[in-house]
C-alpha positions, 0 to 999 in steps of 0.5 A: 737888308730891313725887315720890311724888305725881305718880307716883301721880297719873299711875301707871306711865309706862313703855314697859311700859306700853300707850300712848306715854310723852307719851300717857301723861302726858296722859292721867294728868294729864287724869284728875287734872283730870277727876277734881278732885284737879288744881285750877283754878290748880294749878301743875304741875312744869317740862319738866325737873323733870317729866322728871327726876322720871317718867326720861323726855326733856324733849322728851316732857313738852313733848310732853305739856304742849303737847297738854294747852295745845292742849286747853285744860286747862293754860296755861303763863306765861313765867317763872311755869310751867305751871297748870290752867286754869279751864275745864281741868276740864269740857274734860278732862271733855268729852276723857275723855266723847268717848274713852268714847264711842268706846271704848264704840260700838267694843264694841258694834259688837265685841259685834254683829260676834259676833252678840250681840242687844241685849238680851245687850250690855246684859246684858254691860255691867251685868256689866262695870260689877259687876265695877268697882263701884271706879269709881262713886262716885256710888251 
């Protein structure tokens, strides 16, 4: 995996971007696995290589990989490297769906507290979906 490809997969990893550096790596890899761009069995860069490529510490990459491994999205084999798990796609997708549900519930609560009625909240959601058509790859 080339440096340019890793950065494209993970997006900008930067203190200027919201979220911790390790969480940005976790989120980027989860996104790539859940969207099928990283297939089961795909090899990931070593801690040192990814840290060097992304200009972050080895500890940051190690923490991200450990979280992904705990969630069953990746696995490590001593002497062989780190790979996307067979069930990585399903687990990554499940984690993304849980996060989406939490965020949507929070958004609905905020909208209701702002005085919007259920029909107005649904209309707001339709508008947001319309604005984000680029994410809609199934229609």
